[in-house]
C-alpha positions as CSV (number, residue, x, y, z in Angstrom):
1,X,178.8,0.5,39.2
2,X,175.2,1.6,39.4
3,X,172.3,-0.8,39.8
4,X,171.1,-2.0,36.4
5,X,174.1,-0.7,34.4
6,X,175.7,-3.2,32.1
7,X,178.8,-1.9,30.4
8,X,178.7,-4.7,27.7
9,X,175.0,-4.5,26.8
10,X,173.8,-3.0,23.5
11,X,172.5,0.0,25.1
12,X,175.7,0.9,26.5
13,X,177.9,0.0,23.5
14,X,175.6,2.0,21.1
15,X,175.4,5.0,23.5
16,X,179.1,4.9,23.6
17,X,179.5,4.8,19.9
18,X,176.9,7.3,19.1
19,X,177.8,9.5,21.9
20,X,181.0,10.1,20.2
21,X,179.2,11.1,17.2
22,X,176.0,12.7,18.7
23,X,174.9,15.3,21.0
24,X,174.4,13.1,24.2
25,X,176.7,14.9,26.5
26,X,177.2,18.4,24.8
27,X,175.0,21.5,24.2
28,X,173.4,21.4,20.7
29,X,171.5,23.4,18.2
30,X,167.8,24.0,19.2
31,X,166.6,22.2,16.0
32,X,168.5,19.0,16.9
33,X,167.2,19.1,20.5
34,X,163.6,19.2,19.1
35,X,164.2,16.6,16.6
36,X,165.6,14.2,19.4
37,X,162.6,15.1,21.7
38,X,160.0,14.0,18.7
39,X,162.2,10.8,18.2
40,X,162.2,10.1,21.8
41,X,158.5,10.6,22.1
42,X,157.9,8.3,19.3
43,X,160.1,5.5,20.9
44,X,158.0,6.0,24.1
45,X,154.9,5.8,22.3
46,X,155.9,2.8,20.4
47,X,156.9,0.9,23.5
48,X,153.7,1.9,25.2
49,X,151.6,0.8,22.3
50,X,153.1,-2.7,23.1
51,X,151.7,-2.3,26.5
52,X,155.1,-2.1,28.2
53,X,156.8,0.6,30.3
54,X,160.2,2.0,29.5
55,X,162.7,-0.5,30.8
56,X,166.2,-1.6,30.0
57,X,164.5,-4.7,28.4
58,X,161.9,-2.9,26.5
59,X,164.5,-0.2,25.2
60,X,166.9,-2.9,24.2
61,X,164.0,-4.9,22.4
62,X,163.0,-1.7,20.5
63,X,166.6,-1.0,19.6
64,X,167.2,-4.4,18.3
65,X,164.1,-4.4,16.1
66,X,164.9,-0.9,14.8
67,X,168.4,-1.8,14.0
68,X,167.2,-5.1,12.2
69,X,164.9,-3.0,10.0
70,X,167.8,-0.6,9.5
71,X,170.0,-3.4,8.2
72,X,167.3,-5.0,6.0
73,X,166.9,-1.6,4.3
74,X,170.7,-1.3,3.9
75,X,171.2,1.6,6.2
76,X,174.7,2.0,8.0
77,X,176.0,4.6,10.3
78,X,179.0,5.6,8.4
79,X,177.5,8.9,7.2
80,X,178.4,12.1,9.1
81,X,174.9,13.6,8.7
82,X,171.9,13.4,11.1
83,X,169.7,11.3,9.0
84,X,166.3,9.9,10.2
85,X,167.9,6.5,11.5
86,X,170.7,8.3,13.2
87,X,168.3,10.6,15.1
88,X,166.2,7.7,16.2
89,X,169.1,5.9,17.4
90,X,170.5,9.0,19.3
91,X,167.0,9.3,20.8
92,X,167.2,5.7,22.1
93,X,170.5,6.4,23.5
94,X,169.4,9.5,25.3
95,X,166.4,7.8,26.6
96,X,168.7,5.1,27.9
97,X,170.7,7.8,29.5
98,X,167.7,9.6,31.0
99,X,166.2,6.4,32.6
100,X,169.7,5.5,34.0
101,X,170.3,2.4,31.9
102,X,173.7,3.7,30.9
103,X,176.0,6.4,31.8
């Protein structure tokens, strides 16, 4: 197991679940790659605005806050579409993979 990888952490769980749905390990349409790039940049900017670096802890904290907001608005991930929330979660999962926090 690589250093820093926690198989039961929220980033790993969500990356596994959304990896089955989303384009985390496969080639995708250019529009989707562009959307994910924009969402990932927004996540990085949000974390930086709090004065933090991208770490497993800061990304997990962002994810928890984002998911809490989604739940408060009544969003759920049962849709088969790439809605705004799904794209943001996929971007967080992609960042977690890029930074080596999940496989």
